[in-house]
C-alpha positions as CSV (number, residue, x, y, z in Angstrom):
1,T,68.0,116.2,93.5
2,V,69.2,119.6,92.3
3,L,68.8,121.2,95.8
4,H,70.5,118.2,97.4
5,Y,73.4,118.4,94.9
6,E,73.7,122.2,95.5
7,K,74.0,121.6,99.3
8,C,76.7,118.9,98.7
9,M,78.7,121.1,96.4
10,E,78.5,124.0,98.9
11,D,79.9,121.7,101.6
12,M,82.5,120.4,99.2
13,D,81.0,116.9,99.6
14,I,81.8,115.9,96.1
15,N,81.2,112.1,96.5
16,T,77.7,112.6,97.7
17,A,77.1,115.2,94.9
18,I,78.1,112.6,92.3
19,K,75.8,110.1,93.9
20,A,72.9,112.6,93.6
21,I,73.6,113.0,89.9
22,W,73.7,109.2,89.4
23,T,70.5,108.8,91.3
24,L,68.9,111.2,88.8
25,I,70.4,109.3,85.8
26,G,69.2,106.0,87.3
27,R,65.6,107.4,87.7
28,A,65.7,108.6,84.0
29,N,66.7,105.1,83.0
30,K,63.9,103.6,85.0
31,Y,61.5,106.1,83.4
32,I,62.5,104.8,80.0
33,D,61.7,101.2,81.1
34,E,58.4,102.3,82.6
35,T,57.2,104.3,79.6
36,G,58.6,102.2,76.7
37,P,59.1,104.9,74.1
38,W,60.0,102.3,71.5
39,A,56.5,100.8,71.9
40,L,54.9,104.2,71.8
41,A,56.6,105.0,68.5
42,K,54.8,102.1,66.9
43,D,51.3,103.5,67.7
44,E,50.3,106.7,65.9
45,A,47.5,107.2,68.4
46,K,50.2,107.5,71.2
47,R,52.3,110.1,69.4
48,G,51.4,112.8,72.0
49,R,52.5,110.5,74.9
50,L,55.7,109.7,73.0
51,N,56.5,113.4,72.6
52,T,55.9,114.0,76.3
53,V,58.2,111.1,77.3
54,L,61.0,112.3,74.9
55,Y,60.7,115.9,76.2
56,N,61.0,114.7,79.8
57,L,64.1,112.8,79.0
58,A,65.7,115.6,77.0
59,E,64.9,118.1,79.8
60,T,66.5,115.7,82.3
61,L,69.6,115.6,80.2
62,R,69.7,119.4,80.1
63,I,69.7,119.5,83.8
64,I,72.3,116.7,84.1
65,A,74.6,118.6,81.7
66,I,74.6,121.6,84.0
67,L,75.1,119.4,87.2
68,I,78.1,117.5,85.8
69,Y,79.9,120.5,84.4
70,P,82.1,121.1,87.5
71,L,83.1,117.4,87.4
72,M,83.2,116.8,83.7
73,P,83.9,120.2,82.0
74,V,84.6,118.7,78.6
75,T,81.6,116.3,78.5
76,A,78.9,118.8,79.6
77,P,79.1,121.1,76.6
78,K,79.0,118.1,74.3
79,I,75.7,117.0,75.8
80,W,74.4,120.6,75.5
81,A,75.3,120.7,71.8
82,Q,73.7,117.4,71.1
83,L,70.5,118.6,72.7
84,G,70.4,121.3,70.0
85,L,70.3,124.2,72.5
86,E,71.0,127.5,70.9
87,S,72.4,129.2,74.0
88,D,76.2,129.1,74.4
89,F,77.0,126.7,77.3
90,A,79.5,129.3,78.6
91,S,76.6,131.5,79.5
92,V,74.7,128.9,81.4
93,T,74.6,129.1,85.2
94,F,73.6,126.7,88.0
95,T,70.3,128.6,88.3
96,D,69.4,127.2,84.9
97,A,69.2,123.7,86.5
98,K,66.6,124.9,88.9
99,G,63.0,124.5,87.7
100,W,61.5,122.2,85.2
101,G,60.5,122.9,81.6
102,K,63.3,125.3,80.5
103,L,64.0,123.3,77.4
104,P,62.1,125.0,74.6
105,A,59.4,122.8,73.1
106,G,60.1,121.6,69.6
107,T,63.9,121.9,70.0
108,K,65.6,120.0,67.2
109,L,68.5,117.8,68.4
110,G,72.0,118.6,67.2
111,T,74.4,116.1,65.6
112,L,74.4,113.0,67.7
113,A,77.6,111.0,68.4
114,P,78.8,108.7,71.2
115,I,80.1,110.8,74.1
116,F,81.9,107.9,75.8
117,P,83.6,105.0,73.9
118,R,82.0,101.6,74.4
119,I,84.0,99.3,76.6
120,E,84.2,95.8,75.1
121,D,84.4,92.8,77.4
122,K,87.4,90.5,76.6
123,P,87.4,86.8,77.3
124,V,89.3,85.7,80.4
125,E,92.6,84.0,79.7
126,T,92.9,80.4,80.9
127,V,94.6,79.7,84.2
128,A,97.0,77.4,82.5
129,A,98.9,80.3,80.9
130,P,102.7,80.1,81.0
131,I,104.3,81.4,84.1
132,E,106.2,84.1,82.2
133,S,102.9,85.3,80.7
134,V,101.4,85.6,84.2
135,T,104.5,87.5,85.4
136,K,104.2,90.0,82.5
137,Q,100.5,90.5,83.3
138,A,101.4,91.2,87.0
139,Q,104.0,93.7,86.0
140,S,101.5,95.4,83.7
141,A,98.9,95.4,86.4
142,S,101.3,97.2,88.7
143,Q,101.5,100.1,86.3
144,P,99.2,103.1,87.0
145,T,96.1,103.1,84.8
146,A,94.0,106.0,83.6
147,S,90.9,106.5,85.6
148,M,89.4,109.3,83.4
149,P,88.6,109.4,79.7
150,E,91.5,110.6,77.5
151,I,91.4,114.2,76.4
152,T,93.1,116.0,73.5
153,I,95.6,118.8,73.7
154,E,92.8,121.1,72.6
155,D,90.7,120.1,75.6
156,F,93.6,120.8,78.0
157,A,94.3,124.1,76.3
158,K,90.8,125.3,77.3
159,M,91.9,125.4,81.0
160,D,93.7,128.6,81.9
161,L,96.1,127.6,84.7
162,R,97.9,130.4,86.4
163,V,100.2,131.0,89.4
164,V,98.4,133.1,92.1
165,K,99.6,134.3,95.5
166,V,97.4,133.8,98.5
167,L,96.9,137.3,100.1
168,A,94.3,136.4,102.8
169,A,92.6,133.3,104.1
170,E,89.7,132.7,106.6
171,K,87.3,130.0,107.6
172,V,83.8,130.0,106.1
173,A,81.1,130.2,108.8
174,K,79.3,126.9,109.5
175,A,81.4,124.9,107.0
176,D,84.2,122.8,108.5
177,K,85.8,122.0,105.2
178,L,85.8,125.4,103.5
179,L,88.2,128.3,103.5
180,K,87.7,131.7,101.8
181,L,90.8,132.8,100.0
182,T,91.8,136.1,98.4
183,V,94.4,135.6,95.7
184,D,96.4,137.9,93.5
185,L,96.5,137.1,89.7
186,G,99.0,139.8,89.0
187,T,96.3,141.9,87.1
188,E,93.5,141.5,89.6
189,Q,92.4,140.0,92.9
190,R,89.8,137.2,93.3
191,T,87.9,135.4,96.0
192,I,87.7,131.6,95.8
193,I,86.2,129.0,98.1
194,S,88.4,125.9,98.7
195,G,87.6,122.7,100.5
196,I,91.0,122.4,102.2
197,A,90.2,123.6,105.7
198,K,90.9,120.1,107.3
199,H,94.4,120.1,105.8
200,Y,95.6,123.7,106.0
201,A,95.1,126.4,108.7
202,P,94.3,129.9,107.2
203,E,97.6,131.3,108.4
204,E,99.6,128.6,106.6
205,L,98.4,129.7,103.3
206,I,99.3,133.4,103.4
207,G,102.0,134.2,100.9
208,K,101.9,130.8,99.2
209,D,102.2,130.7,95.4
210,V,99.7,128.1,94.2
211,V,98.2,127.0,90.8
212,M,94.7,127.9,90.0
213,I,92.2,127.4,87.1
214,I,91.1,131.0,86.5
215,N,88.5,130.4,83.7
216,L,86.3,128.1,85.7
217,K,82.7,129.3,85.8
218,P,81.9,131.4,88.9
219,A,79.9,129.5,91.5
220,K,78.2,130.7,94.7
221,I,79.2,128.6,97.6
222,R,77.7,129.4,101.0
223,G,76.5,132.7,99.5
224,I,80.0,133.7,98.4
225,E,81.0,133.9,94.7
226,S,84.0,131.7,94.0
227,R,85.9,132.6,90.8
228,G,88.3,129.8,90.2
229,M,89.7,126.7,91.8
230,I,93.2,126.0,93.2
231,L,94.8,122.7,92.4
232,A,95.8,120.0,95.0
233,A,97.1,116.5,94.9
234,S,95.4,113.9,97.2
235,C,96.1,110.4,98.3
236,D,93.9,108.7,100.9
237,E,93.5,111.3,103.7
238,K,96.5,113.3,102.6
239,L,96.3,116.5,100.5
240,A,99.0,118.9,99.2
241,L,98.5,122.1,97.2
242,V,100.2,122.4,93.8
243,T,102.7,125.2,94.4
244,A,105.0,127.2,92.1
245,A,107.5,128.9,94.4
246,E,109.3,132.0,93.1
247,M,107.1,132.4,90.0
248,P,105.4,135.8,89.7
249,S,101.6,136.0,90.0
250,G,99.8,135.5,86.7
251,S,102.5,133.2,85.3
252,R,100.8,130.6,83.0
253,V,101.1,126.9,83.8
254,K,101.3,124.7,80.7
């Protein structure tokens, strides 16, 4: 799963990468059903087996936390902290997800709390509701709804968004979706890999002032270290970069 996920991320095939994570999560859930830790806990003679099962599940969660970080940067450190791992999550790299058994035996769990709020099912209203009520519901349904969990202003403040100028752009070998960009932050230059090759030719990007997350963990994509991510809006097959014309490189976006 980890190697498949890595290949998908290198190819900027995010949807398939997410499916790989969910396959791993699904297998962990099946493992719980197969081993029945609740039953093992009732038999002192099976304490050793119970410890093995719980370790395997905790180690799986450790790997999952690393894999979901690029997609859920707020949630991943929460999982890490609840696992009781002493290392700072900021120092963790993708390499730490490769190989089994890196969770120290005997690790004591941290403070546990629900990471995602429970979604309660509500009873369906009767079809015989007044017409004006139906109209109001239709109007409400037409409003955009949040597709991601809410975050606090503190969560948002963790993202360092800056205006950067694209100095150079070129295609990445054997990768139809990827471009290698050199950008100017005002105080330094960085290389980033972006999956926008099907929407922008390299020459179109030169001189553009775009918005970038500069404190994203570095990642190696196709053997190239990418240090940041530029922002873009997308709808169906359309994609447009978030730009900030006439703003100097390094300007903070907030």
